[in-house]
Backbone bond lengths (Angstrom), bond angles and torsions (degrees), N, CA, C in turn:
res aa  C-N    CA-C-N  psi(-1)  N-CA   C-N-CA  omega(-1)  CA-C   N-CA-C  phi
1 X - - - 1.452 - - 1.531 108.63 -
2 X 1.298 116.74 110.38 1.458 123.34 -175.53 1.525 111.48 -90.31
3 X 1.318 117.44 -46.18 1.465 122.96 -174.97 1.528 112.15 -89.57
4 X 1.329 114.75 153.63 1.461 120.18 171.53 1.521 108.91 -71.40
5 X 1.309 115.39 155.96 1.460 121.42 170.31 1.525 106.85 -121.41
6 X 1.305 115.70 -177.85 1.464 119.75 177.81 1.534 111.03 -64.36
7 X 1.344 116.85 -24.58 1.465 120.83 -175.69 1.520 114.76 -110.06
8 X 1.344 117.96 -16.84 1.465 118.43 -173.28 1.525 112.20 -143.53
9 X 1.350 114.17 160.40 1.459 120.82 174.69 1.519 109.24 -90.18
10 X 1.327 115.11 146.19 1.453 121.19 174.68 1.521 110.22 -92.39
11 X 1.317 115.29 173.08 1.457 121.94 -176.20 1.531 112.64 -58.85
12 X 1.318 118.47 -41.17 1.465 121.14 -176.84 1.523 110.72 -63.48
13 X 1.313 117.85 -46.94 1.473 121.12 178.82 1.525 111.43 -62.88
14 X 1.315 116.87 -39.65 1.464 121.11 179.36 1.528 109.91 -64.72
15 X 1.335 116.84 -44.61 1.464 119.85 178.79 1.527 111.72 -63.60
16 X 1.342 117.77 -43.90 1.462 120.08 175.89 1.527 110.36 -55.74
17 X 1.325 117.27 -47.53 1.461 122.23 -176.96 1.524 111.90 -58.50
18 X 1.331 116.63 -53.59 1.460 120.15 -173.43 1.524 113.32 -76.32
19 X 1.323 117.81 -37.74 1.467 119.88 178.04 1.521 110.13 -63.94
20 X 1.326 117.18 -44.61 1.461 119.78 -179.46 1.524 111.75 -69.05
21 X 1.327 117.27 -33.71 1.467 119.82 176.79 1.528 110.27 -64.72
22 X 1.319 116.78 -45.60 1.468 120.58 179.71 1.526 110.61 -65.43
23 X 1.333 117.47 -43.32 1.466 120.14 178.75 1.527 111.50 -61.74
24 X 1.335 116.80 -39.37 1.472 119.27 177.65 1.528 110.64 -62.48
25 X 1.325 117.72 -44.80 1.470 120.32 179.94 1.529 111.34 -63.89
26 X 1.327 117.17 -39.34 1.469 120.56 175.74 1.526 109.64 -62.07
27 X 1.327 116.30 -45.49 1.463 120.92 179.12 1.525 111.80 -59.95
28 X 1.314 115.59 -43.43 1.462 119.42 -178.85 1.529 109.31 -62.28
29 X 1.326 116.27 -44.79 1.467 120.35 179.90 1.528 111.09 -62.78
30 X 1.330 117.47 -44.90 1.469 120.49 179.08 1.529 109.84 -61.65
31 X 1.323 116.57 -47.36 1.460 120.38 -179.69 1.512 112.37 -59.93
32 X 1.312 116.09 -39.62 1.467 120.95 -179.36 1.523 111.32 -70.07
33 X 1.321 117.13 -44.91 1.466 119.96 -175.48 1.521 113.14 -78.62
34 X 1.329 118.28 -28.22 1.464 117.82 -177.67 1.526 111.41 -70.86
35 X 1.318 117.63 -23.83 1.462 119.97 179.07 1.522 111.92 -66.45
36 X 1.314 117.43 -31.04 1.465 120.00 -178.69 1.535 112.74 -98.23
37 X 1.334 117.30 1.04 1.462 120.88 -179.87 1.526 110.21 -70.53
38 X 1.324 116.11 128.99 1.474 121.06 -178.10 1.524 112.99 -90.83
39 X 1.329 116.65 -31.16 1.464 120.96 -178.93 1.528 108.58 -76.15
40 X 1.332 116.90 115.91 1.462 122.10 -174.92 1.529 112.44 -61.07
41 X 1.328 118.31 -39.93 1.467 121.18 -179.99 1.529 110.71 -65.21
42 X 1.325 116.95 -42.08 1.466 121.27 178.23 1.530 109.66 -65.61
43 X 1.326 115.99 -42.38 1.468 120.33 179.85 1.526 110.87 -62.51
44 X 1.336 117.30 -41.49 1.465 120.38 178.57 1.526 111.40 -66.27
45 X 1.327 117.28 -38.23 1.467 120.55 177.11 1.531 110.40 -65.23
46 X 1.327 116.45 -40.37 1.465 120.18 178.05 1.531 110.29 -65.15
47 X 1.321 116.30 -40.50 1.461 120.80 179.31 1.529 110.75 -64.20
48 X 1.330 116.33 -43.43 1.470 119.78 178.12 1.527 110.64 -61.00
49 X 1.331 116.40 -41.71 1.472 120.75 177.73 1.530 110.21 -64.88
50 X 1.334 116.11 -42.01 1.468 121.87 -179.64 1.533 110.33 -61.15
51 X 1.327 116.83 -45.40 1.466 121.34 178.73 1.531 109.88 -63.13
52 X 1.317 117.16 -44.36 1.469 120.93 -178.03 1.522 111.61 -64.03
53 X 1.319 116.87 -46.59 1.470 119.65 179.56 1.522 110.24 -65.82
54 X 1.326 116.87 -35.86 1.465 120.22 176.74 1.517 111.72 -60.27
55 X 1.320 116.85 -42.55 1.467 119.87 178.47 1.529 111.32 -69.66
56 X 1.324 117.13 -33.45 1.463 120.42 174.41 1.531 110.23 -63.11
57 X 1.326 116.56 -43.92 1.470 120.53 177.31 1.527 110.23 -60.64
58 X 1.336 116.69 -42.79 1.468 119.97 179.67 1.531 110.99 -62.46
59 X 1.329 117.24 -42.36 1.471 120.49 178.31 1.533 110.89 -64.66
60 X 1.341 116.62 -44.31 1.464 119.98 177.52 1.523 111.19 -63.51
61 X 1.323 116.11 -37.24 1.471 121.13 178.34 1.524 110.09 -60.68
62 X 1.334 117.19 -45.07 1.466 120.31 179.02 1.529 110.89 -62.67
63 X 1.326 116.36 -43.48 1.463 120.00 177.36 1.530 111.21 -63.01
64 X 1.321 115.68 -39.24 1.465 120.13 179.95 1.529 110.98 -65.24
65 X 1.325 117.03 -39.66 1.471 120.32 177.70 1.528 109.66 -61.88
66 X 1.328 117.03 -45.88 1.466 120.54 178.23 1.525 109.87 -60.77
67 X 1.339 116.74 -44.22 1.467 120.87 179.19 1.530 110.57 -59.15
68 X 1.331 115.96 -43.68 1.463 119.91 -178.55 1.527 112.53 -66.93
69 X 1.333 117.19 -31.41 1.463 120.56 179.95 1.524 111.95 -66.69
70 X 1.334 116.19 -29.44 1.458 120.41 -176.89 1.528 113.63 -109.87
71 X 1.317 116.98 12.96 1.456 121.20 -176.31 1.528 109.00 -142.00
72 X 1.294 116.54 129.27 1.471 120.77 -177.56 1.520 111.77 -67.20
73 X 1.328 115.26 157.97 1.467 121.30 173.11 1.525 107.66 -100.15
74 X 1.309 118.00 136.55 1.464 119.50 176.23 1.531 110.75 -61.65
75 X 1.305 114.62 151.52 1.467 120.43 -179.45 1.529 110.80 -67.83
76 X 1.309 115.25 150.87 1.460 120.92 174.11 1.533 108.96 -74.12
77 X 1.329 117.86 160.50 1.470 119.81 178.89 1.531 111.80 -56.09
78 X 1.312 116.40 138.86 1.465 122.21 -178.08 1.524 112.83 -61.18
79 X 1.335 116.80 -32.35 1.466 120.15 -176.49 1.520 113.56 -73.28
80 X 1.320 118.10 -10.11 1.460 120.41 -179.70 1.522 110.58 -68.91
81 X 1.322 115.93 135.04 1.461 120.50 177.14 1.523 109.22 -74.86
82 X 1.325 115.92 162.11 1.463 121.25 -175.63 1.527 112.02 -58.20
83 X 1.325 117.99 -43.08 1.460 121.03 178.90 1.521 112.30 -63.49
84 X 1.330 116.52 -39.50 1.454 121.37 178.23 1.529 110.53 -67.28
85 X 1.320 116.77 -36.78 1.468 121.25 176.93 1.532 110.13 -63.63
86 X 1.335 115.68 -45.62 1.460 120.30 179.44 1.524 110.57 -61.13
87 X 1.332 115.89 -43.36 1.458 121.04 179.21 1.530 111.20 -63.62
88 X 1.328 117.25 -42.03 1.470 121.20 178.57 1.524 110.77 -63.07
89 X 1.326 116.62 -46.79 1.469 119.78 -179.88 1.527 111.27 -63.41
90 X 1.331 116.60 -42.22 1.465 120.62 -179.97 1.524 110.86 -64.52
91 X 1.333 117.19 -44.94 1.464 119.50 -178.85 1.532 111.21 -66.65
92 X 1.323 118.06 -37.39 1.466 120.81 175.89 1.527 110.40 -63.01
93 X 1.337 116.48 -42.67 1.470 120.51 178.95 1.531 110.76 -63.00
94 X 1.337 116.98 -44.31 1.466 120.73 -179.10 1.528 110.53 -65.16
95 X 1.339 117.77 -43.73 1.468 120.39 177.56 1.526 110.72 -59.65
96 X 1.315 116.77 -44.84 1.461 120.31 179.81 1.531 110.90 -64.61
97 X 1.321 117.06 -42.86 1.469 120.64 178.83 1.524 110.53 -61.76
98 X 1.326 117.07 -42.97 1.464 120.52 -179.09 1.525 112.08 -64.12
99 X 1.328 117.26 -32.49 1.468 120.32 177.72 1.530 111.74 -62.81
100 X 1.314 117.85 -22.14 1.457 121.35 174.91 1.519 112.74 -97.05
101 X 1.330 116.68 -39.17 1.468 121.04 -176.04 1.525 111.86 -69.56
102 X 1.325 118.19 -39.87 1.462 120.40 -177.88 1.534 111.49 -62.31
103 X 1.334 120.22 -48.19 1.474 118.30 175.84 1.537 112.95 -62.74
104 X 1.329 116.50 -34.45 1.466 118.94 177.95 1.529 111.26 -64.70
105 X 1.334 117.09 -39.90 1.467 118.71 177.47 1.528 110.60 -67.92
106 X 1.328 116.87 -33.36 1.462 119.79 173.75 1.516 111.18 -63.56
107 X 1.311 116.63 -40.49 1.462 121.74 177.03 1.537 109.63 -61.93
108 X 1.336 116.19 -38.33 1.463 120.60 177.30 1.531 111.20 -65.96
109 X 1.326 117.26 -37.62 1.470 120.50 176.70 1.520 109.44 -59.46
110 X 1.331 115.65 -52.27 1.466 120.44 -177.93 1.528 110.40 -62.18
111 X 1.318 117.39 -40.42 1.460 121.42 -178.33 1.525 112.23 -65.40
112 X 1.326 117.12 -40.62 1.463 119.93 -177.50 1.527 112.80 -80.22
113 X 1.330 117.12 -11.17 1.464 120.46 175.34 1.528 111.39 -79.72
114 X 1.314 117.02 -1.74 1.460 119.76 -177.71 1.512 109.42 68.41
115 X 1.310 117.40 -130.95 1.459 121.31 -179.62 1.511 113.41 -95.83
116 X 1.350 117.40 12.33 1.458 119.85 -175.74 1.523 113.85 -75.68
117 X 1.325 117.41 -25.94 1.465 120.80 -179.66 1.526 109.97 -111.98
118 X 1.341 116.42 142.91 1.470 119.04 177.23 1.522 109.60 -69.89
119 X 1.300 115.68 145.03 1.458 118.21 178.74 1.522 109.56 -138.20
120 X 1.313 114.81 56.60 1.452 122.03 175.84 1.523 107.47 -113.81
121 X 1.297 116.25 135.51 1.456 121.52 -177.85 1.520 108.96 -88.86
122 X 1.329 116.35 112.27 1.462 124.68 -177.56 1.533 111.63 50.99
123 X 1.330 116.01 29.65 1.456 121.82 178.26 1.517 113.92 70.27
124 X 1.324 117.69 6.52 1.464 121.27 -174.29 1.524 113.39 -93.30
125 X 1.316 116.73 -44.04 1.461 120.08 -176.27 1.527 109.23 -153.47
126 X 1.317 114.22 156.90 1.460 120.30 179.14 1.520 109.39 -99.28
127 X 1.301 115.32 141.99 1.461 120.27 172.56 1.525 107.80 -97.94
128 X 1.310 117.20 151.17 1.469 118.72 179.90 1.535 110.55 -67.13
129 X 1.309 114.47 148.14 1.455 119.20 174.48 1.526 107.25 -79.30
130 X 1.327 115.09 141.96 1.461 119.12 178.06 1.524 107.77 -68.68
131 X 1.299 117.60 140.18 1.466 122.44 -170.03 1.512 116.29 -75.77
132 X 1.323 118.49 58.31 1.460 120.47 178.16 1.518 112.45 -101.83
133 X 1.286 117.86 -11.63 1.458 120.96 -176.83 1.514 110.98 84.53
134 X 1.324 115.12 154.68 1.462 120.80 -178.36 1.525 110.00 -77.73
135 X 1.321 115.98 132.56 1.463 122.27 177.89 1.520 107.81 -160.96
136 X 1.316 116.51 112.84 1.463 119.51 179.12 1.522 111.29 -64.15
137 X 1.337 117.13 -32.64 1.469 120.26 177.07 1.539 109.89 -63.92
138 X 1.341 116.52 -48.48 1.469 120.36 178.60 1.525 110.40 -62.01
139 X 1.339 116.85 -41.13 1.472 120.44 179.22 1.520 110.38 -60.72
140 X 1.331 116.62 -39.94 1.465 120.06 177.66 1.518 112.26 -63.56
141 X 1.323 116.26 -42.43 1.471 120.29 178.30 1.520 111.41 -65.02
142 X 1.343 116.34 -43.39 1.469 119.65 178.43 1.524 111.16 -64.91
143 X 1.339 116.65 -35.39 1.467 120.58 178.90 1.524 110.75 -63.78
144 X 1.326 116.72 -44.12 1.471 120.66 178.68 1.524 110.16 -63.40
145 X 1.327 117.21 -44.20 1.462 121.31 179.81 1.527 110.41 -64.22
146 X 1.326 116.73 -41.96 1.472 122.87 178.09 1.533 110.05 -58.89
147 X 1.318 116.65 -47.50 1.467 121.06 -179.74 1.526 111.11 -66.30
148 X 1.326 117.24 -41.89 1.471 120.87 178.54 1.530 110.48 -58.52
149 X 1.335 116.54 -47.08 1.464 120.25 179.98 1.527 111.56 -63.02
150 X 1.339 116.67 -37.84 1.466 120.10 179.15 1.527 110.67 -64.61
151 X 1.337 117.16 -44.19 1.470 119.75 177.25 1.525 111.05 -64.45
152 X 1.328 116.82 -40.90 1.459 120.60 178.65 1.529 110.21 -61.20
153 X 1.335 115.72 -42.78 1.463 119.13 179.24 1.520 111.48 -65.86
154 X 1.323 117.08 -37.90 1.465 119.84 178.27 1.528 109.99 -61.13
155 X 1.316 116.81 -44.61 1.472 120.88 179.53 1.527 110.38 -64.86
156 X 1.335 116.95 -46.38 1.463 120.45 179.95 1.529 111.13 -64.07
157 X 1.330 117.24 -35.72 1.473 121.06 176.72 1.519 110.92 -65.15
158 X 1.326 116.79 -38.92 1.467 120.43 177.95 1.530 110.50 -64.44
159 X 1.323 116.62 -42.20 1.479 120.66 177.12 1.524 109.43 -63.26
160 X 1.317 117.03 -42.46 1.467 122.60 177.80 1.535 110.39 -58.71
161 X 1.332 116.31 -45.95 1.468 120.72 179.69 1.523 111.05 -64.79
162 X 1.320 116.97 -42.24 1.475 120.14 178.35 1.521 111.11 -63.42
163 X 1.331 117.34 -39.93 1.469 120.25 177.63 1.525 110.41 -64.06
164 X 1.337 116.87 -40.41 1.471 120.28 178.12 1.524 110.69 -64.13
165 X 1.332 116.42 -41.88 1.473 119.84 177.48 1.527 111.17 -63.36
166 X 1.325 117.52 -38.82 1.472 121.23 176.74 1.529 110.11 -60.13
167 X 1.333 115.28 -45.25 1.472 118.72 179.70 1.521 111.40 -64.10
168 X 1.322 116.63 -41.00 1.457 120.32 -176.29 1.531 112.20 -71.15
169 X 1.340 116.65 -46.23 1.461 118.91 -169.14 1.528 115.04 -104.62
170 X 1.325 117.80 -25.10 1.472 119.48 177.71 1.523 110.28 -95.51
171 X 1.324 116.49 -52.22 1.465 120.24 -179.38 1.527 112.06 -82.31
172 X 1.330 116.64 -18.35 1.466 123.77 177.00 1.533 112.98 52.47
173 X 1.340 115.25 45.70 1.462 118.78 179.54 1.527 113.62 -101.30
174 X 1.339 117.60 4.01 1.459 120.94 174.37 1.518 115.13 75.67
175 X 1.325 117.20 22.99 1.461 120.48 -175.75 1.531 112.47 -63.58
176 X 1.326 118.26 -42.42 1.468 120.14 179.77 1.526 110.58 -69.50
177 X 1.300 117.16 -40.81 1.466 120.75 178.67 1.520 110.62 -57.11
178 X 1.319 116.17 -37.70 1.462 121.23 -179.90 1.537 111.35 -64.81
179 X 1.366 117.07 -28.51 1.465 120.44 179.55 1.529 111.58 -92.95
180 X 1.318 117.42 -1.54 1.465 121.28 177.74 1.518 113.01 -103.92
181 X 1.312 116.78 -34.54 1.463 121.39 -173.59 1.528 111.25 -122.22
182 X 1.319 117.95 119.33 1.468 120.17 178.41 1.528 111.11 -58.43
183 X 1.319 115.37 138.93 1.458 120.20 176.81 1.508 115.21 85.74
184 X 1.335 118.03 -4.37 1.473 120.07 178.83 1.515 109.58 -83.86
185 X 1.317 115.55 134.77 1.451 120.00 176.10 1.522 108.81 -101.86
186 X 1.299 116.19 179.06 1.460 120.05 179.59 1.514 110.46 -61.06
187 X 1.311 115.94 153.69 1.464 124.09 -178.50 1.526 111.45 64.24
188 X 1.355 117.39 19.33 1.458 122.06 172.35 1.506 115.71 75.80
189 X 1.330 119.20 9.99 1.465 121.10 -178.99 1.522 110.37 -83.36
190 X 1.291 116.35 141.17 1.468 122.23 175.90 1.522 108.62 -76.53
191 X 1.338 114.74 147.22 1.476 118.93 174.86 1.503 110.62 -84.73
């Protein structure tokens, strides 16, 4: 089952969800550990990897947006109250937006650093620097904003995961199963 239905997620949506979640966690770990790295060569290698994975996330994010425009989203559980539905939709929108905004702010960091930071994607090709001009002050501000958004996303992702666990194990509506297995609907029923 490739496409989403009104009741279930398809394989493509499931892969986008989990691949991007794992890439974000890898990025967060790299970003966190490279700040305390003392060896300059190791730090530069980590930074190059961080930039490359960030651009991969941005490319996947664009593909995911296109996929979502042409593919329906399964309905939320019927037992959810209106306020909870609004909160779920808002948090999903914010998480999705952050998956695009965080790499863009990283791109702004690299762009405003001038030629001080490498900007090659997996060592294969260079992306253009955004036309803001070199400014270490601006780069510092973008770096702080980039880190703030990453921490905010980590917290929001944790809340998202806890809500999914609540649905799966307390409410027993099969919400996590639906995001693990293509074609599964709520309460574990096959479509």
